[in-house]
Steps between C-alpha positions, in 0.01 A plus 500: 500500500782346706690223317756275674712227342639347819594572861194358678501410868574129536600445138751239383674486164798360313630639169766279346803685359566470124790260562271241663228547237759428231601188692138386510466557126800278429444229760369170363227473765413863578457609138169312487342736755657754732431808712655844457303686772270385781320669788214538744321829568250501790228766519661688211303823477570728200702223335539564127733396218498598134729366229440681173702252294455188711782276624648174380352300790154375587361671811278301737292684759316289760257708708412344835321801649359836391452596139682648203508522123719452196498626143648313204435556130265784593268275704453563872427213739397518865662257744379392843591273789610148403560585135815505289606608153809480281608794286648390165865570428588782267167680520427845652309477827410666826362372827439606857274511803152644450500871584410558864563136589790259539587150389724227635687330220758234429680582177778368284663554163590181314653392170624186333443261214178367652375816670225552241333172603432626852383840376249355256146627560594708804487841332148527647438469878503141629317395818660307785230499765488312831342158458515164672834406337625843395857475642561877504732472799707235316537732202608795717751270669652421161529870417666576832747216447594637159546852635706382798716279276584792273546740791751271670637332186870471429535328165363300210356225721272753669392637162421150381300423812302825461437416134371155593269645764377760251374224270296362791373842613384604154353154436291535816328793327508395134374150589280596794266201480788252500677679785192479718418143407853372563486557875189298585377149439157436354285286725259236375206677660459865601614560855299735721641852510671583828400863552771566758774358275375709210500810719861430602589447135350841418700659782825345378437600138447860612778509760643819348168685499299677764229235541194579709297220656209619284709406196541148637128474579412609148735239356357207700140627500434470874367735765753632750355336811469153345835515325686627809359212705607242241842660459581519870373146558749367244801727555463624856535859378272770368529566125678833562749351746574218259554742212738710707697191598524398135643842420751479783592146392574627149693798640714260705575300187610814316711616792675163513552445127549846345690821567187714471467785745210513745338790313506284185364189667202685647372561146556135412255400771235759424577791732566861399627606844835350611434609860165317514660193343782503759249523784296208367816294444623573852161407647503160329871419523595676823776698327543757224559397137853641523584289804345194338724547197804524725395173663370328187543150637163543672194322370224670306148487646264235368130596510 
């Protein structure tokens, strides 16, 4: 059986050196909660880690696609799309992608005086599925901001900012109900469900996945012909064209705001093939992703 710790196409990671970890431990703000390692592995086939004696950090794994497993205290748990778990500090464990398959994961190692609060109850798989107010894209945005801050950081202020964001990111999972409720206002009477808006919400929440129109139809519960008519009447585009424009819009944002390479960004918008992604981007934007990055004052498309 092939076992790989790292080195996946499109991966991103930051491992803080011991000097910065010691600084976090001593800092008045950071010592409450801080990161030692953080990363993103897309389509990680054969991924596997085993730590026979454990480590002194909590390990969070957030699976957004595919499936995997983990073992702690002799108990094996299966993990699927839109689930996360936290491995307890100081305990032997192992985890990885299910044999013959891959998983796409966001992961981080964290410590601190209040770390145990965010890990509470998460030693078994926790669900974060797409719902009306799920805010998955907001959560991923927080993660990316933490990773980029640490990747480009230069001192204690960056560490403090990452620590502050980490509280919010972990709270969005530990206090899922509150996180979802905080971003919408209750109305005095139930408003009719806008099927097109809910379909667009589903597309945005799965922007990093390969989403087929059948997936969208299943989510909204409509037939293809009726749904396509409603969708085009409201947006002026077919569902597939709209989805592709959303992906290009997000790719533009990443090209303008991060130093990710094109072969990394293609995974962040749900494509396995950088060449196909570049062709789609060029078709929508009239230029390659590389040229767009060189001229990043240009506007992103708005579906």
